C-alpha positions, 0 to 999 in steps of 0.5 A: 130129407128129399132125393131128387134123382133119376136113379133108384135111390132106395138104399139112400133113402132107406138109410135115412130112415133108419136114423128115424129122420123122414126120407122122399126120393122124387124121380127127376131130371135136375137137366129139365126145368119144369120137372125141378120146379113140380119136384120142389112142389111135391116136397114143400107140400109133402115135408114143407118148407125146404131149408137146405139144398146140396147140388150134388148130380154130376157127370164126368168127361175125360179129354181135352179140347179136341178130344170133346165134341159138341154133344160131349160138351152139351150133356156136361153143361146140361147137368153139372151147370144148367142142372145146378142152375134149375135147382138153385133158381127153384131152391132161391125161390123157396128160401126168400123171406125165410132164408137158409143153406145151399150147399154147391158140390164143385171140384179141385178141378174148378180153380186148377188146371186138371190134364185132359179134364176140359169140359169137367173143369169148364161146367166146375169153374161155373159151379163155383162162381154161381156159389159165389153170384147167389151168396152175394144176391143173396145174402140180404134174404139170409140164404147162405150159398157155399161150395165144397171144391173136393179131389177125387173120393173113392166112390161107386162113382168111380168105379162105373167110371173106371170100369166104363173108361178101362174096361179090364183094366180097373185095379191097375188104373185105381192103383196109378191113381192112388199112386199119383195122389200118394206122390201128390201129397208128399211133394212141395212147393206145387205150382197150385195152378196145376198137377195130379188131381188126388185120390182119396180112398173111402176109408179115410174120408168116409166117416164125419168125425175124420174130418177136421172141424172147419170141414164138417158141415153143421146144419139144424133146419129140418127139410133138406132137398138133396139133387143127385145125379142123373146119370 
């Protein structure tokens, strides 16, 4: 597996190697097309042709349209939309003639109205529709393109977001989000186009065997590229 990320990915690569698999970390800014193309070439040279691409790079922004500056919108677009585009473009080129599998990480915000998530929802809607387009355009090339649209999952990314957005109130806001999720999960008849965004505690979804079969991703190819967040 090759991981393209600006951040240190040593913990991830060490975990992969502990499972007796190959792991390669390449420093790469997914918003830069030339950097992405160069990274894909290096992966091919060092590990072989790319069979699987996971687009998981993403950044967040909180605010409605009046609270979203041009700089905010450009930042979210650059990573969540252009970054996915750059990796899709390189991945499709690498898979043409052989086939492969692409998995994009969208969000529940791509299909429902979430309060104060204007820029983020815009970007994840784009991920969803890019997925549709690539799936339709390259099915004849035996390239499968799908996406998943999760709600909130408790990860270090969430902890960092709470620390930045609510300094000194992290525990309070985490519990507020968790209680909102519990209330939302217990309601019936909710209009699915709007509503609270559920928060899934890490322990509930951490282990693969905890997920229903239909949500498990089964892959058999050897070379995988994961494009992670440049943040």
